[in-house]
C-alpha positions as CSV (number, residue, x, y, z in Angstrom):
1,X,269.3,6.0,-65.8
2,X,270.8,5.8,-69.3
3,X,274.3,4.6,-70.1
4,X,275.7,8.1,-70.4
5,X,274.4,9.2,-67.0
6,X,275.9,6.0,-65.5
7,X,279.2,6.6,-67.3
8,X,279.3,10.2,-66.0
9,X,278.7,9.0,-62.4
10,X,281.4,6.3,-62.7
11,X,283.8,8.8,-64.2
12,X,283.3,11.3,-61.4
13,X,283.5,8.5,-58.8
14,X,286.7,7.3,-60.5
15,X,288.3,10.8,-60.2
16,X,287.3,11.0,-56.5
17,X,288.7,7.5,-55.9
18,X,292.0,8.1,-57.8
19,X,292.5,11.4,-56.0
20,X,292.0,9.6,-52.7
21,X,294.5,7.0,-53.7
22,X,297.1,9.6,-54.6
23,X,296.5,11.4,-51.3
24,X,297.0,8.3,-49.2
25,X,300.2,7.5,-51.2
26,X,301.4,11.0,-50.7
27,X,300.8,11.0,-47.0
28,X,302.2,7.6,-46.3
29,X,305.7,7.1,-47.5
30,X,306.6,3.5,-48.3
31,X,310.4,3.2,-48.8
32,X,310.8,-0.4,-47.7
33,X,307.4,-2.0,-48.0
34,X,304.4,-0.8,-50.1
35,X,302.3,0.0,-47.0
36,X,300.3,2.7,-48.7
37,X,299.1,0.4,-51.5
38,X,298.5,-2.3,-48.9
39,X,296.3,0.1,-46.8
40,X,294.5,1.5,-49.9
41,X,293.6,-2.0,-51.2
42,X,292.6,-3.2,-47.7
43,X,290.3,-0.2,-47.0
44,X,288.9,-0.5,-50.5
45,X,288.0,-4.1,-49.8
46,X,286.2,-3.1,-46.7
47,X,284.3,-0.3,-48.5
48,X,283.3,-2.4,-51.5
49,X,282.1,-5.1,-49.1
50,X,279.9,-2.5,-47.4
51,X,278.6,-0.9,-50.6
52,X,277.9,-4.2,-52.4
53,X,276.5,-5.7,-49.2
54,X,274.1,-2.9,-49.0
55,X,273.3,-3.3,-52.7
56,X,272.4,-6.9,-52.2
57,X,269.8,-6.2,-49.6
58,X,266.1,-6.8,-50.5
59,X,265.3,-3.9,-48.2
60,X,266.6,-1.2,-50.6
61,X,265.0,0.2,-53.6
62,X,266.5,-0.9,-57.0
63,X,267.5,2.7,-57.7
64,X,269.5,2.9,-54.5
65,X,271.1,-0.5,-55.2
66,X,272.0,0.8,-58.7
67,X,273.6,3.9,-57.3
68,X,275.6,1.9,-54.7
69,X,276.9,-0.4,-57.5
70,X,277.9,2.6,-59.6
71,X,279.7,4.1,-56.6
72,X,281.5,0.8,-56.1
73,X,282.7,0.7,-59.7
74,X,283.7,4.4,-59.8
75,X,285.0,5.4,-56.4
76,X,286.3,2.1,-55.2
77,X,287.5,1.1,-58.7
78,X,289.5,4.4,-58.9
79,X,290.7,4.1,-55.4
80,X,292.1,0.6,-55.3
81,X,294.9,-0.5,-57.5
82,X,295.8,-4.1,-58.5
83,X,298.4,-2.9,-61.1
84,X,300.4,-1.0,-58.5
85,X,300.2,-3.9,-56.1
86,X,301.5,-6.2,-58.8
87,X,304.3,-3.7,-59.8
88,X,305.4,-3.3,-56.2
89,X,305.4,-7.0,-55.6
90,X,307.6,-7.5,-58.7
91,X,309.9,-4.7,-57.5
92,X,310.3,-6.5,-54.1
93,X,311.2,-9.7,-56.0
94,X,313.7,-7.8,-58.2
95,X,315.3,-6.5,-54.9
96,X,315.5,-10.1,-53.8
97,X,313.1,-9.5,-50.9
98,X,311.2,-12.7,-51.2
99,X,309.7,-12.6,-47.7
100,X,308.3,-9.1,-48.3
101,X,306.9,-10.1,-51.7
102,X,305.2,-13.2,-50.3
103,X,303.9,-11.1,-47.3
104,X,302.5,-8.5,-49.7
105,X,300.8,-11.1,-51.9
106,X,299.4,-13.2,-49.0
107,X,298.6,-10.3,-46.8
108,X,296.7,-8.3,-49.4
109,X,294.8,-11.4,-50.7
110,X,293.9,-12.9,-47.3
111,X,293.2,-9.5,-45.6
112,X,291.2,-8.3,-48.7
113,X,288.9,-11.4,-48.6
114,X,288.4,-11.0,-44.8
115,X,287.6,-7.3,-45.2
116,X,285.2,-7.7,-48.1
117,X,283.3,-10.3,-46.0
118,X,283.4,-8.1,-42.9
119,X,282.1,-5.1,-44.9
120,X,279.3,-7.2,-46.4
121,X,278.3,-8.6,-43.0
122,X,278.5,-5.1,-41.5
123,X,276.1,-3.8,-44.2
124,X,273.7,-6.6,-43.6
125,X,273.9,-6.1,-39.8
126,X,273.2,-2.4,-40.2
127,X,270.2,-2.9,-42.4
128,X,268.7,-5.5,-40.1
129,X,269.0,-3.2,-37.1
130,X,267.7,-0.1,-38.8
131,X,264.2,0.9,-37.6
132,X,261.6,1.3,-40.4
133,X,263.4,-1.1,-42.8
134,X,260.9,-0.6,-45.5
135,X,261.7,3.1,-45.8
136,X,264.0,2.6,-48.7
137,X,261.8,0.2,-50.7
138,X,260.3,1.0,-54.1
């Protein structure tokens, strides 16, 4: 694929991811704690762990790996939000809610790392159990 096709796929994926983020934020009100952003970033960590875990497998064709990476950049990049997480944490600090701010930082960081690892391990487990593993090879 050329750079323009890749860019188009990432842009479409970004629009899908950003729309999903908006929808989750709309459906989950967060008046006291930024739970919507917390859930968005946590689920995004799980999804990127799965996608990039699959993309790291030697069982998949390079074209499939490339598509998985573009999906991760576009969809998950548009879906997750570091800037909103940072803004909401600062807002908690400005409201003198130190425990909530610390909980948000530690919770999203630790849970995010755990979920990326869980997603990656899940992807590898799925590929190792799939019959006909060579079906997706070049």
